[in-house]
C-alpha positions, 0 to 999 in steps of 0.5 A: 815414027822417028827412031830417035824417040825410042832412045833414052834421054841420056843417050839422046843427050850424049848424041847431042854432045857428040854432034850427031843430033840437034835439039831442034831435030829431036824436038820436032820429032817429039812435036810430030809424035804429039800431033799424031797421038794426042787426039787419041791419048789426050796426054797434053792439055797445053802445047807451044811448038814455037816456044819449044823450037825456040828453046831447042835452037837456043840450046843448040846455039849455046852448044855450038858456041862451046858452052858446057851444058848438062847431060840432059840439055836439049831433051824435051820434057813434059810438065804436069799441069800443077806446076806453075809456069809463066809461059803456059796456063796452070790449070790443075785439070780444073775449070777453076783455073782454066785460063790462069797463067802464073806470074812465076815458075815453080822451082822444079820448072826453073831448074829444068830451064837452067839445065837446058831441058826443052819444055814442050807443054803441060800434061793432063791430070786428075782435077787438083791431083784427086784421082787414080785414073786421070778421069776427073780432069776438066779436059777429059780422060787420058788414055793408056798407050798399051790399050786406049780403052784403059786408064793410064793411072792417076793423078799424073796419067798425062805424064806417064802416058806421054813418056810411055807413048814416046811423045817425050823422053821425060816428064815430071809429076807430083806424088801425094798418095802414089800419083807418080808410081801408080801411073808408072806401074800401069804404063810400063814407065819408071815413076819416082817419089823422092824423099819428102823435102828432097825436091822443092814444092815451091810453085807446085799447086798444093793439094795436101801439103804434108804429102805432096812430092815432085818427082821424075817420070822416065823410061830408064833408071839412068834417066830418072837419076839424071832428072832427079839430080837436076830438080832435087836439092835444097830450096829456101822457098820451101819450108820442108826442103831438106838442106842436104846435097843430092847423092850420086844417083846416076852411079847408083843406077849403074850398079851391076849387082845387089851383093850385101843388099837386104830386101824386105818383102812386105807381107801385108801387100798380097792376098785378097784384091791382088790379081794373080798375074800381078803377084806372079810378076812380083814373085818373078822380080823377087827371084831376079833380085835374089839372083843378083845377090840380094838377101830376101827376107819377109817383113811385117808392117801391120800398120800399113793395113790402116794407111788407106783409111788414114790417108783419106782423112788426112789428105781431104782435110789438108785439101779442104784447107788448101782449096779454100783459096779458090773462091772467085775473089782473087784469081781463077774462075768467077761466076755470078758477079752480075752486080746483084749477088753478094760476095758469099753468093759469088763464092758459092756459085764459083765453087759449085761450077768450078769444082768437079764431083770428086773435088767436092766429095773430098772437100766435104769429107775434109771439112767434116773431119776438121770440124768441131767435135770430130777433129780428134775422132777422125783427123787426130786418130788418122795422124796417130795411125800415121805415126804407127806407119812411120814406126813400122818403116823405122823397124823394118829399115833397121833390119833391111836396106829396102822394102818391096811390094807390087806397086798397085794390086791390079793392072790398068782398069778400063775407062769408066770402070770405077768412076761410080765406086770411089772406094774401088778407085781409092784401092789403086793406091793401096801399096803406094800410100804408106811412103807418102804418110812416112815421107820416105823415098819410093819408086816403081819399076817395070816388072813385066806384063799380065794379060798384055798389060804392065805390072810394076815393082815398088821399091821403098827406101829410108828417107834421104837414101834415094840412091838405094831405089836406083841401085835396086831398080837399075839392076832389075831393069838390066836383068829383065831387059836381058831376059825380055830381049829389050825394054818392056815398052818395045813390046807395046802395041804401036799407035797409028794416031787413031787406034792401036794396032799390033806391032 
């Protein structure tokens, strides 16, 4: 493996500016790594080496001509397969869109291109972002680089696995109930869910429109800050976009202490269902924050205990509406159109064959929750709980600067372990869902290992106070790396292309 791939995206960008490295050299190293590992990990579902190298050469030519480029220009990146891209299929991990190539780019993709990042391919995901393990993908499950018998989280496990396995320095994902942060936790990467409306959803295939939020997947806080500053900011094509400039996240990530920062520990996020190793790493991380100058207080948010059931009414309800467009009539898969079938029969056959088991389950739940006679009892009640969750956040942030919790109650579970029990799968997002329900900023940062597998610390900040995530995460990152003697990912077993071997 090229030693280039162990360096941060920011460091690689600086090396290219200094003339020590070209984007083409770096992109070739990433493509070689992907070629060796993707048959094992299945992190990428679409690749185009020729296009990636052409993008890299174009960046090198612009730099050689004296053009001033951004700090991540020339750095390769993976894009989750629910962002529209004109040069790759956008499948959302579903047979329904297996060969669909969009006629336009998502705003996130456009901003990546404008900043000179090299898009090498699309990363695997749970079908239409429904899942916590990347096992519901039509293209098969993605594997966790720490242990290929385990899941890399979901729905964005392809992005997290690609970054953790050093295939690419950066990736982007989408977070509806934890789909960036939960994979970050179980792969030892950083996953950030910006404030809802802080990064444009235009061109992100909608799953649950009031919950979806694009964000960065990286290995360092500085890289995440740089990437969010590229993809963030106002977009008039997104009706929920906030017309406000992105704060200096890079400066926040470089903070050296937490003096004057009040950190609230959410009392409801521990106890039954939490592995002891996860709680031990969480408690140790809290002590690191205290040593850095933070004041630690316990905060109670009682409505958080109802977030999971409320989410699994709101999300399926919005999903059932959004996925109604996939009917075999306009684009995507079309089944049964032999000249004798009615339009209704074609729709039924297409949706039967195009959607997987989990997608069908949630469509049925959502349609039921919105049906006449049940709307108020289910969907309406869930929205009331959502308001209570927002009120809990408001009360907490009136007395503390950030809230913290474990990102997920357990380390990565084994592939196939929870597929027969949807409820146990849904519990993986227990800690992450409240931030999606309230729309505030949240991120997961590596906090150590339990039984040799990564554990994440979740940091939550008020809406449009994303810089607080980076201040806390940056200080934690440097303190723990000093304690560990290097990045957490340096402690991962190395992958030789066919199996995991000891480092």
